RODO-2510 file (C-alpha; in nm, 4 decimals, decimal comma):
residues 140
     n   res          X          Y          Z
     1     m    -2,2854     0,6628    -5,4788
     2     i    -2,1393     0,7695    -5,1461
     3     v    -2,3412     0,9795    -4,9026
     4     v    -2,1060     1,2056    -4,7082
     5     d    -2,2157     1,2662    -4,3496
     6     t    -2,2157     1,5973    -4,1654
     7     t    -1,9107     1,4954    -3,9611
     8     v    -1,6958     1,4654    -4,2741
     9     w    -1,8351     1,7747    -4,4479
    10     i    -1,7651     1,9873    -4,1394
    11     d    -1,4012     1,8788    -4,1392
    12     f    -1,3878     1,9563    -4,5108
    13     f    -1,5365     2,3062    -4,4833
    14     q    -1,3178     2,3884    -4,1823
    15     g    -1,0045     2,2676    -4,3597
    16     a    -0,9377     2,0398    -4,0647
    17     e    -0,6930     1,8233    -4,2606
    18     t    -0,8208     1,5094    -4,0886
    19     p    -0,7869     1,1850    -4,2843
    20     e    -1,1589     1,2114    -4,3650
    21     d    -1,1267     1,5699    -4,4893
    22     l    -0,8249     1,4878    -4,7041
    23     h    -0,9915     1,1759    -4,8430
    24     l    -1,3088     1,3689    -4,9269
    25     q    -1,0894     1,6152    -5,1174
    26     r    -0,9512     1,3194    -5,3151
    27     l    -1,2999     1,1828    -5,3837
    28     i    -1,4118     1,5233    -5,5125
    29     s    -1,0994     1,5633    -5,7283
    30     a    -1,1531     1,2155    -5,8728
    31     g    -1,5109     1,3018    -5,9651
    32     r    -1,6617     1,0283    -5,7507
    33     s    -2,0390     1,0163    -5,7197
    34     l    -2,1127     1,1897    -5,3884
    35     a    -2,4418     1,2919    -5,2289
    36     l    -2,5958     1,4047    -4,9034
    37     t    -2,9357     1,3840    -4,7435
    38     d    -3,1759     1,6635    -4,6634
    39     l    -3,0981     1,6249    -4,2920
    40     i    -2,7225     1,6397    -4,3512
    41     f    -2,7788     1,9558    -4,5581
    42     c    -2,9703     2,1076    -4,2655
    43     e    -2,7180     2,0003    -4,0002
    44     i    -2,4272     2,1567    -4,1875
    45     l    -2,6005     2,4855    -4,2591
    46     q    -2,7468     2,5338    -3,9122
    47     g    -2,3989     2,5466    -3,7598
    48     i    -2,2769     2,8351    -3,9747
    49     r    -2,2747     3,1798    -3,8143
    50     e    -2,1693     3,4133    -4,0961
    51     d    -2,4134     3,4874    -4,3794
    52     a    -2,1492     3,4861    -4,6541
    53     e    -2,0098     3,1529    -4,5375
    54     f    -2,3653     3,0138    -4,5146
    55     e    -2,4340     3,1082    -4,8789
    56     r    -2,0976     2,9794    -5,0021
    57     t    -2,1467     2,6478    -4,8222
    58     r    -2,5080     2,6207    -4,9392
    59     r    -2,4038     2,6707    -5,3036
    60     t    -2,1299     2,4076    -5,2712
    61     l    -2,3626     2,1505    -5,1145
    62     l    -2,6277     2,2050    -5,3817
    63     l    -2,3770     2,0827    -5,6422
    64     y    -2,4421     1,7309    -5,5096
    65     p    -2,7563     1,5195    -5,5253
    66     l    -2,9780     1,5473    -5,2173
    67     l    -3,1544     1,2308    -5,1049
    68     r    -3,4858     1,3201    -4,9430
    69     m    -3,6893     1,1507    -4,6743
    70     e    -4,0254     1,1408    -4,8446
    71     q    -4,1669     0,8066    -4,7385
    72     l    -4,3216     0,7295    -4,4031
    73     a    -4,1496     0,3910    -4,4317
    74     t    -3,8122     0,5650    -4,3882
    75     f    -3,9217     0,7044    -4,0511
    76     e    -4,0617     0,3698    -3,9413
    77     h    -3,7384     0,1985    -4,0449
    78     a    -3,5401     0,4560    -3,8444
    79     a    -3,7515     0,3790    -3,5372
    80     r    -3,6908     0,0067    -3,5863
    81     i    -3,3151     0,0659    -3,6179
    82     y    -3,3137     0,2665    -3,2952
    83     r    -3,5164     0,0019    -3,1100
    84     t    -3,2925    -0,2795    -3,2352
    85     c    -2,9809    -0,0949    -3,1239
    86     r    -3,1314    -0,0280    -2,7815
    87     r    -3,2391    -0,3916    -2,7442
    88     r    -2,8829    -0,5028    -2,8208
    89     g    -2,7348    -0,2600    -2,5684
    90     l    -2,6055    -0,0133    -2,8266
    91     t    -2,6588     0,3564    -2,7670
    92     v    -2,7544     0,5778    -3,0592
    93     r    -2,7464     0,9365    -2,9382
    94     k    -2,9351     1,1039    -3,2214
    95     t    -3,2573     1,0120    -3,3962
    96     i    -3,1262     1,1963    -3,7033
    97     d    -2,8537     0,9333    -3,7394
    98     c    -3,1158     0,6577    -3,7512
    99     l    -3,3052     0,8529    -4,0175
   100     i    -2,9912     0,9048    -4,2278
   101     a    -2,9027     0,5370    -4,1940
   102     a    -3,2551     0,4260    -4,2903
   103     l    -3,2455     0,6418    -4,6036
   104     c    -2,8989     0,5150    -4,7011
   105     i    -3,0179     0,1570    -4,6585
   106     a    -3,3321     0,2224    -4,8653
   107     e    -3,1283     0,3903    -5,1416
   108     d    -2,8584     0,1189    -5,1236
   109     v    -2,5733     0,3697    -5,0935
   110     e    -2,2596     0,3826    -4,8824
   111     l    -2,2221     0,6289    -4,5959
   112     f    -1,8875     0,8036    -4,5363
   113     h    -1,8827     0,9206    -4,1749
   114     k    -1,6832     0,9596    -3,8557
   115     d    -1,9654     0,9133    -3,6039
   116     t    -1,9843     0,6211    -3,3620
   117     d    -2,3649     0,6152    -3,3892
   118     f    -2,3354     0,4884    -3,7461
   119     d    -2,0873     0,2208    -3,6411
   120     a    -2,3413     0,0996    -3,3835
   121     i    -2,6200     0,1037    -3,6415
   122     a    -2,4073    -0,0904    -3,8907
   123     r    -2,3726    -0,3675    -3,6299
   124     v    -2,7489    -0,4338    -3,6358
   125     a    -2,8660    -0,3108    -3,9771
   126     p    -2,7438    -0,3493    -4,3364
   127     l    -2,5922    -0,0006    -4,3476
   128     k    -2,3060     0,0112    -4,5985
   129     v    -2,0248     0,2122    -4,4433
   130     y    -1,7625     0,3677    -4,6689
   131     r    -1,4222     0,3211    -4,5077
   132     l    -1,0980     0,5032    -4,5684
   133     p    -0,8722     0,2862    -4,7832
   134     r    -0,6146     0,0973    -4,5804
   135     g    -0,2516     0,1853    -4,6245
   136     v    -0,3247     0,5262    -4,7771
   137     t    -0,1359     0,8076    -4,6110
   138     y    -0,2498     1,1663    -4,6122
   139     k    -0,0042     1,4542    -4,6137
   140     r    -0,0994     1,7707    -4,4326
***
């Protein structure tokens, strides 16, 4: 299973035609097992201004499994990730990213993102990062 981060979903919903957007379109077309977390769900929806677009996006996102942060251990793990990054001189700008990473680690799933915070986290924690395939070109 691949958890798709807010940064990739936003490109997708905006039709940004970035490599991440175009690759997500391919993953969806191929029927790959995709998911998101409760916080990613919230982040995407909170940025939408129009009611109709909010409902359309909400319905689309609810087609995918939602991983939920139900255990206190997830929050403790996120705090430990943040502290480890800080100790190693790595800046993580958002606590939410540590929470998403902790949940992905606990669920043993890959994270498809385009956020430098997750790259920093992956340097100090066993976060599995889904990478764009090398050598694949995307036509706009």
